[in-house]
N, C-alpha and C positions, 0 to 999 in steps of 0.2 A: 471467561466470555463462553455463553452456550451456542457457539458457531459449529455445526456437525462438521466432522472429515467427508469433504465431497470431494468424487471422483470426477475429475476433469478431463478422463479419458476413459473410453470403453473400456471394459473387463477384459477383454481377452486382448488389449494392447500392454498390458499392465504386467508388472513383475509379480512372479506368486510370491518372494521370498521378502520378508520384510527384515532390514538390516539398520540395527540400530546404531547410528555414528554419532562420534563426541562432537559438542556445540563447537562452531569454527567461525570465529570471524572472517568475515572474506568481504572486506571493503571495495567498494567500487565507488568511483565519479557520477555525479550527476550526468554528466557527458555518455558517462559508458552505460549507466542504465538506459538512458535516452535511444541510445541506438542498441542496445538489445531490444529494446521495446519494440522498437520501427521495426527492426529484421523479423521478430515472431508475429507480429502482426501480419505482414505481408506474406510469409511462410505460408500462418492459418488461411488467410482469406484469400492467396492469390494476388492482393493489389496493394498498393502504396498505403500505408495508414494513414489515415488525415491530420493535420495536423492538431487541430481540439483533441483527438483522440489521445496523441502522443502526449501534448500539452500535460491532458488531466492525469492519466496513467503515469505518468513521470513524477506529477505532484507527489499523488499519491504511493509511490513509492518511496519517496523521498521523505514523506510524511512518517512512512512504518519503521524507516530506516535508519531515520535520524540523516538523510540526507547521502544515504551510503556508508556512512561512518560506523553505523551498527549495524550493517546487513551481518547473518549470519547463514551459511550453508548456501546462499545464494535464493535464498527466499527473499522474494521482492513483497509480499504484501503478508506477514506473519501467516502463512496459510498454514491450518492444523492438520495433521494426519501423516501419511505415508507418500512420496512424489511417485509418479509415475514408474521410475527407476528403483522402489524399493526401497528409499533411503529415509531416516525417520532422526530426529533427535528432539533431545528433552530440553525444554529452556523454562527459566521464570517468568511470569507474565503479568499483570495485572486484568482483571476483568471487572464486569458491571453487575449485580443481581439486586434486583428491587431500590435501584438508585443508590445501592451502595457498593465501592469500589474496594476490591480484594486483592491479594496477591493469592496464587497457587502456580502450578507446574503443569505444563502441557508438552505432546507430543506435536512436532512442528517438521512440514517437510524438508526434506533435505537434497539438494541437488549436486551434481558432478560439475557444473561450470554455469558461469553468468548467463548462457543463450539455455541452457536448459532451464535454467527457474525463470527466465523472460516467457520463453514458450510455455509453461506450466501456470503460469502469472494470468497471460492473453488466454490460453484455454479455459480457465476457470471462469475467467470474465465473460468470454462469449459462451458460455455452456449454462451459466446459471444467473448470469445479470446483464442479460440483453440491452435489458431497458435503460441501464447504467450507460453500457456503449453507446445504446442510440441518443443520449444526454449527451456524453461528450463527444460525439461524431459534430455536434449542434455547438458546441463549450460552453454547455449550461453545467457548471461545476455545482449548483444547490442541488437541482436537477439529478446528477451523478450519483450525490452524498444519499439524497434522499430513497434512490433507487437500492444502493447498496444496503441502507440501512433498512429500507422494507423486505429485503430478502434475508436478511439476518447475517450480513458478513460484518457488522460492529457491533459492540453493546454499550459503547458511552453515546452522549449526548448528540445528537444527528446536527445540531447547530455548530456544537465545537468542530465537529469533524468537516461540516463545510466549509465553515470560516477560517481554519487549517489550510483546507486546500485554497481559500481564496486568497490568503497571506504567501503561500508560496507561488503561487500564480502573479502575484504584482496586483491583484484587485482589492479594493476597497472592502474592508467586513463589513458586514450586516448585521446589526445588532439585535434587531428581532429574531435572530437566528439564534442568538444564546439562549440556555436555558437559564429560568430566571436562580439565583442563590448559588448558581454554578460560579468556580472560580474563573477569572478572566486572565489570569498571569499567563504569560507566554514571554514568546521573544519579540523583539522588535521588529514590526511590522514593514515591507517596504512602503515607500508613498504612495498615498491613495492614486489610483488610476493610471499606476505604472503598469507598461506592458512589456512582452519581447517579442522578438520578429524571427528569429532564427535561434538554432541550438546554443551558441556560444552563449547570444544574451541570457537564456533560460540558464546556462549552468552558470555564470556571473550571480543571477540574481539568488538562484538557490545556494550558491557558495556563501552570499552575502546573511543569508538566514539559517541561524542555528538552529535546527529541530529537535535537537538534542532534550532540550530544555520546555520543547513546546507541551503543552495541557497535555497531562496525562489522561483526561478524561476522554479526549478526543480520539485516542488511539486503538486500534485494535487490539487482538492477542499478539502482538511481535512481540519477538524473547526480550526479555528486560533484566538481562546480565549488567552489572555492576563493571564501570570500566575497568581496567585492568591492565 
């Protein structure tokens, strides 16, 4: 994936020393990720996060981390580079170039805690992906995926990414979003049209959807370590 390491905070607030740390699995539940995202958004904006933003951001974090089972170093979105606290780690990942998927290694941001990871994730979205957040505020999943793709957040097919988010949100997939010839193999989707109305329902839904085998084409450059 050719996504540049993007600064999420002004340079004056970042640690000058870069520290390479070991890759560490920091498993978190969907409910824990959702709560951390809500806290981070309120801290950044001074107001409670909208349900749409929390829902979609949680679905995205779940997609990128296999519903929290494969979260590494508290990184919510496979964000490359060095975190504001100066931590970075190296991991295997898959990227796309000219329609070809290949395996490589990259540096990913690492954090001291779940809240620190959530704060940087939301800060990055606010600084670089404002149009995506605007779509999320309206509950527009497809618009969110499109805005992320336009700004270079992920390199896989946009339709796969949007439909994977839809699946996690309990929404019907849209066949017209699929890339012709791309693999449609994935996990069992929730019933078309099912919805959630609160944190517990979302957590139960995400528990039922195993994203560890979701379309590799749709994932951004999240760490891709073997299960062990």
